[in-house]
Short mmCIF file of the C-alpha atoms (twelve columns), coordinates in Angstrom:
data_MODEL
# 
_entry.id   MODEL 
# 
loop_
_atom_site.group_PDB 
_atom_site.id 
_atom_site.type_symbol 
_atom_site.label_atom_id 
_atom_site.label_alt_id 
_atom_site.label_comp_id 
_atom_site.label_asym_id 
_atom_site.label_seq_id 
_atom_site.Cartn_x 
_atom_site.Cartn_y 
_atom_site.Cartn_z 
_atom_site.pdbx_PDB_model_num 
ATOM 1   C CA . MET A 1   101.931 91.362 86.104 1 
ATOM 2   C CA . MET A 2   98.354  91.615 84.806 1 
ATOM 3   C CA . VAL A 3   99.589  91.192 81.237 1 
ATOM 4   C CA . ILE A 4   101.324 87.947 82.139 1 
ATOM 5   C CA . LEU A 5   98.222  86.692 83.932 1 
ATOM 6   C CA . TYR A 6   96.068  87.645 80.968 1 
ATOM 7   C CA . LEU A 7   98.423  85.828 78.586 1 
ATOM 8   C CA . LEU A 8   98.394  82.745 80.810 1 
ATOM 9   C CA . ILE A 9   94.599  82.760 80.748 1 
ATOM 10  C CA . LEU A 10  94.367  83.206 76.989 1 
ATOM 11  C CA . PHE A 11  97.086  80.712 76.069 1 
ATOM 12  C CA . PRO A 12  94.833  77.639 76.580 1 
ATOM 13  C CA . VAL A 13  92.089  79.317 74.533 1 
ATOM 14  C CA . PHE A 14  94.392  79.902 71.584 1 
ATOM 15  C CA . LEU A 15  95.987  76.491 71.962 1 
ATOM 16  C CA . LYS A 16  92.575  74.809 71.883 1 
ATOM 17  C CA . LYS A 17  91.562  76.828 68.812 1 
ATOM 18  C CA . TYR A 18  94.810  75.893 67.080 1 
ATOM 19  C CA . LEU A 19  94.396  72.201 67.913 1 
ATOM 20  C CA . ASP A 20  90.738  72.268 66.830 1 
ATOM 21  C CA . TYR A 21  91.788  73.916 63.589 1 
ATOM 22  C CA . GLN A 22  94.465  71.277 63.020 1 
ATOM 23  C CA . ASP A 23  91.953  68.536 63.770 1 
ATOM 24  C CA . SER A 24  89.380  70.030 61.406 1 
ATOM 25  C CA . GLN A 25  91.992  70.183 58.660 1 
ATOM 26  C CA . ARG A 26  92.809  66.536 59.226 1 
ATOM 27  C CA . ASN A 27  89.102  65.679 59.058 1 
ATOM 28  C CA . ARG A 28  88.768  67.485 55.737 1 
ATOM 29  C CA . VAL A 29  91.134  65.235 53.862 1 
ATOM 30  C CA . TYR A 30  89.079  63.471 51.244 1 
ATOM 31  C CA . HIS A 31  90.332  60.132 50.191 1 
ATOM 32  C CA . ALA A 32  88.530  58.185 47.559 1 
ATOM 33  C CA . PRO A 33  89.931  55.952 44.847 1 
ATOM 34  C CA . LEU A 34  90.139  57.752 41.518 1 
ATOM 35  C CA . GLU A 35  89.556  56.025 38.257 1 
ATOM 36  C CA . PRO A 36  92.542  56.281 35.936 1 
ATOM 37  C CA . ASP A 37  90.786  58.461 33.315 1 
ATOM 38  C CA . HIS A 38  89.692  61.143 35.798 1 
ATOM 39  C CA . SER A 39  91.667  64.186 36.859 1 
ATOM 40  C CA . HIS A 40  93.257  64.201 40.292 1 
ATOM 41  C CA . GLU A 41  91.001  66.958 41.559 1 
ATOM 42  C CA . TYR A 42  87.880  66.050 43.455 1 
ATOM 43  C CA . SER A 43  84.694  67.222 41.900 1 
ATOM 44  C CA . HIS A 44  82.086  69.317 43.606 1 
ATOM 45  C CA . HIS A 45  79.875  66.208 43.619 1 
ATOM 46  C CA . ASP A 46  82.471  64.211 45.609 1 
ATOM 47  C CA . ARG A 47  82.663  66.959 48.240 1 
ATOM 48  C CA . ASN A 48  78.879  67.074 48.470 1 
ATOM 49  C CA . LEU A 49  78.738  63.306 48.879 1 
ATOM 50  C CA . TYR A 50  81.177  63.499 51.768 1 
ATOM 51  C CA . TYR A 51  79.001  66.020 53.636 1 
ATOM 52  C CA . ASP A 52  75.738  64.390 52.603 1 
ATOM 53  C CA . GLN A 53  76.754  61.163 54.314 1 
ATOM 54  C CA . LYS A 54  76.941  63.058 57.611 1 
ATOM 55  C CA . SER A 55  73.763  65.117 57.176 1 
ATOM 56  C CA . GLN A 56  71.870  63.278 59.905 1 
ATOM 57  C CA . ASP A 57  74.655  64.014 62.405 1 
ATOM 58  C CA . TYR A 58  74.706  67.680 61.359 1 
ATOM 59  C CA . PHE A 59  70.940  67.889 61.728 1 
ATOM 60  C CA . ASP A 60  71.056  66.310 65.194 1 
ATOM 61  C CA . LEU A 61  73.711  68.815 66.221 1 
ATOM 62  C CA . VAL A 62  71.689  71.763 64.890 1 
ATOM 63  C CA . VAL A 63  68.582  70.606 66.765 1 
ATOM 64  C CA . ARG A 64  70.520  70.075 70.019 1 
ATOM 65  C CA . CYS A 65  72.049  73.539 69.725 1 
ATOM 66  C CA . LEU A 66  68.668  75.102 69.068 1 
ATOM 67  C CA . ILE A 67  67.040  73.257 71.977 1 
ATOM 68  C CA . PHE A 68  69.783  74.392 74.332 1 
ATOM 69  C CA . CYS A 69  69.462  77.947 73.057 1 
ATOM 70  C CA . THR A 70  65.819  77.979 74.170 1 
ATOM 71  C CA . TYR A 71  66.855  77.381 77.784 1 
ATOM 72  C CA . ASP A 72  66.642  80.055 80.426 1 
ATOM 73  C CA . ASP A 73  68.884  80.139 83.491 1 
ATOM 74  C CA . LYS A 74  66.649  77.758 85.479 1 
ATOM 75  C CA . LYS A 75  66.601  75.082 82.775 1 
ATOM 76  C CA . PHE A 76  70.321  75.525 82.180 1 
ATOM 77  C CA . ASN A 77  71.100  75.038 85.878 1 
ATOM 78  C CA . TYR A 78  69.247  71.721 85.666 1 
ATOM 79  C CA . VAL A 79  71.689  70.421 83.009 1 
ATOM 80  C CA . ALA A 80  74.788  72.411 84.035 1 
ATOM 81  C CA . ASP A 81  76.506  69.350 85.507 1 
ATOM 82  C CA . CYS A 82  76.699  67.694 82.059 1 
ATOM 83  C CA . LEU A 83  76.680  70.673 79.698 1 
ATOM 84  C CA . SER A 84  78.492  73.975 79.666 1 
ATOM 85  C CA . LEU A 85  78.241  77.197 77.726 1 
ATOM 86  C CA . THR A 86  81.703  76.390 76.386 1 
ATOM 87  C CA . ASP A 87  80.326  73.211 74.793 1 
ATOM 88  C CA . ILE A 88  77.415  74.949 73.161 1 
ATOM 89  C CA . GLY A 89  79.584  77.848 72.006 1 
ATOM 90  C CA . SER A 90  81.817  75.350 70.228 1 
ATOM 91  C CA . ASP A 91  78.884  73.471 68.738 1 
ATOM 92  C CA . LEU A 92  77.342  76.654 67.359 1 
ATOM 93  C CA . CYS A 93  80.237  76.704 64.889 1 
ATOM 94  C CA . ILE A 94  78.154  74.376 62.714 1 
ATOM 95  C CA . PHE A 95  76.167  77.443 61.667 1 
ATOM 96  C CA . SER A 96  79.413  78.884 60.279 1 
ATOM 97  C CA . ASP A 97  80.359  75.804 58.275 1 
ATOM 98  C CA . ARG A 98  78.816  76.478 54.884 1 
ATOM 99  C CA . GLU A 99  79.248  72.946 53.528 1 
ATOM 100 C CA . GLU A 100 77.609  71.276 56.526 1 
ATOM 101 C CA . ILE A 101 74.633  73.647 56.464 1 
ATOM 102 C CA . GLU A 102 74.323  73.339 52.684 1 
ATOM 103 C CA . SER A 103 74.122  69.553 53.028 1 
ATOM 104 C CA . LEU A 104 71.103  70.013 55.332 1 
ATOM 105 C CA . PHE A 105 69.306  72.111 52.720 1 
ATOM 106 C CA . ARG A 106 70.359  69.858 49.840 1 
ATOM 107 C CA . ASN A 107 69.115  66.731 51.629 1 
ATOM 108 C CA . LYS A 108 65.878  68.378 52.803 1 
ATOM 109 C CA . PHE A 109 66.645  68.117 56.516 1 
ATOM 110 C CA . ILE A 110 65.933  71.838 56.640 1 
ATOM 111 C CA . SER A 111 63.548  73.558 54.260 1 
ATOM 112 C CA . GLU A 112 65.091  76.051 51.850 1 
ATOM 113 C CA . SER A 113 62.527  78.572 53.080 1 
ATOM 114 C CA . LEU A 114 64.424  78.695 56.408 1 
ATOM 115 C CA . ARG A 115 67.752  79.758 54.888 1 
ATOM 116 C CA . LEU A 116 67.374  83.404 55.965 1 
ATOM 117 C CA . LYS A 117 66.279  82.428 59.474 1 
ATOM 118 C CA . ILE A 118 69.331  80.172 59.816 1 
ATOM 119 C CA . GLU A 119 71.557  83.052 58.694 1 
ATOM 120 C CA . ASP A 120 69.801  85.406 61.116 1 
ATOM 121 C CA . PHE A 121 70.274  82.901 63.955 1 
ATOM 122 C CA . LYS A 122 73.987  82.761 63.163 1 
ATOM 123 C CA . LYS A 123 74.182  86.567 63.274 1 
ATOM 124 C CA . VAL A 124 72.433  86.642 66.661 1 
ATOM 125 C CA . THR A 125 74.733  83.995 68.157 1 
ATOM 126 C CA . ASP A 126 77.786  85.744 66.694 1 
ATOM 127 C CA . GLU A 127 76.977  88.731 68.929 1 
ATOM 128 C CA . VAL A 128 78.364  86.684 71.817 1 
ATOM 129 C CA . ASP A 129 82.160  86.722 71.778 1 
ATOM 130 C CA . GLU A 130 84.111  83.483 71.735 1 
ATOM 131 C CA . GLU A 131 85.640  84.366 75.105 1 
ATOM 132 C CA . GLU A 132 82.194  84.815 76.651 1 
ATOM 133 C CA . TRP A 133 81.269  81.271 75.626 1 
ATOM 134 C CA . PHE A 134 84.629  79.938 76.772 1 
ATOM 135 C CA . PHE A 135 84.645  81.681 80.156 1 
ATOM 136 C CA . GLU A 136 80.889  81.117 80.554 1 
ATOM 137 C CA . SER A 137 80.363  84.772 81.382 1 
ATOM 138 C CA . LEU A 138 76.950  85.022 79.754 1 
ATOM 139 C CA . ASP A 139 74.173  85.908 82.212 1 
ATOM 140 C CA . LEU A 140 71.297  83.775 80.912 1 
ATOM 141 C CA . SER A 141 68.700  85.568 83.004 1 
ATOM 142 C CA . ASN A 142 69.571  89.163 82.052 1 
ATOM 143 C CA . ASP A 143 71.629  89.272 78.851 1 
ATOM 144 C CA . GLU A 144 69.636  90.794 75.987 1 
ATOM 145 C CA . ARG A 145 71.668  88.837 73.436 1 
ATOM 146 C CA . TRP A 146 70.690  85.557 75.114 1 
ATOM 147 C CA . LYS A 147 67.034  86.642 75.006 1 
ATOM 148 C CA . LYS A 148 67.384  87.239 71.243 1 
ATOM 149 C CA . ILE A 149 69.052  83.838 70.871 1 
ATOM 150 C CA . ASN A 150 66.155  82.269 72.831 1 
ATOM 151 C CA . ILE A 151 63.542  83.815 70.561 1 
ATOM 152 C CA . ALA A 152 65.411  82.973 67.344 1 
ATOM 153 C CA . ALA A 153 65.971  79.354 68.446 1 
ATOM 154 C CA . GLU A 154 62.316  78.913 69.459 1 
ATOM 155 C CA . ASP A 155 61.219  80.328 66.125 1 
ATOM 156 C CA . LEU A 156 63.515  78.025 64.153 1 
ATOM 157 C CA . LEU A 157 62.471  74.921 66.090 1 
ATOM 158 C CA . THR A 158 58.807  75.787 65.508 1 
ATOM 159 C CA . GLU A 159 59.400  76.380 61.787 1 
ATOM 160 C CA . MET A 160 61.290  73.071 61.572 1 
ATOM 161 C CA . ASN A 161 58.351  71.279 63.266 1 
ATOM 162 C CA . ILE A 162 60.518  70.078 66.159 1 
ATOM 163 C CA . LYS A 163 57.940  69.427 68.838 1 
ATOM 164 C CA . GLU A 164 60.100  67.671 71.431 1 
ATOM 165 C CA . ARG A 165 62.088  70.397 73.185 1 
ATOM 166 C CA . ASP A 166 63.613  68.336 75.969 1 
ATOM 167 C CA . PHE A 167 66.890  66.595 75.471 1 
ATOM 168 C CA . ASP A 168 68.825  64.212 77.670 1 
ATOM 169 C CA . PHE A 169 71.985  66.282 77.930 1 
ATOM 170 C CA . ALA A 170 73.547  63.552 80.067 1 
ATOM 171 C CA . LEU A 171 73.983  61.787 76.700 1 
ATOM 172 C CA . TYR A 172 75.246  64.934 75.016 1 
ATOM 173 C CA . VAL A 173 78.678  64.685 73.462 1 
ATOM 174 C CA . PRO A 174 80.106  68.053 72.446 1 
ATOM 175 C CA . ARG A 175 81.396  68.320 68.914 1 
# 
């Protein structure tokens, strides 16, 4: 009986991941007119151009994620009606998308000197399982991993010279 219940709980998680994956694959179709003399493969430059056009959006998402990750349980409770840990867990995937992050370095949204700190931040956030984000089982006041995430996010925001740490999460649209 518990196995069936567990499967019923996990089914929506896997279904959402599958649908997100399908959607991301659809979004990664690059369509641009090719000149007759060129090969039919897209060059590295064309791929970069695609991501570079969205660099501002990627940067905004990174900053929002970092700001949220500086919140403690009191600040989170203030925005909990319009933002969930599930949302932020999904948005943190930007740190795993190499091409999106590379576009931020390439276009100088983030200084190259912060590459290791970005990678370290990703490692710290990866310590929280996907299910913990999804089921919002992270205890923001006591979890040592969340405290590490807090410190790493604060450090990155400071290094990036982001002075404004408040965000109107009522306007927040998850990725």
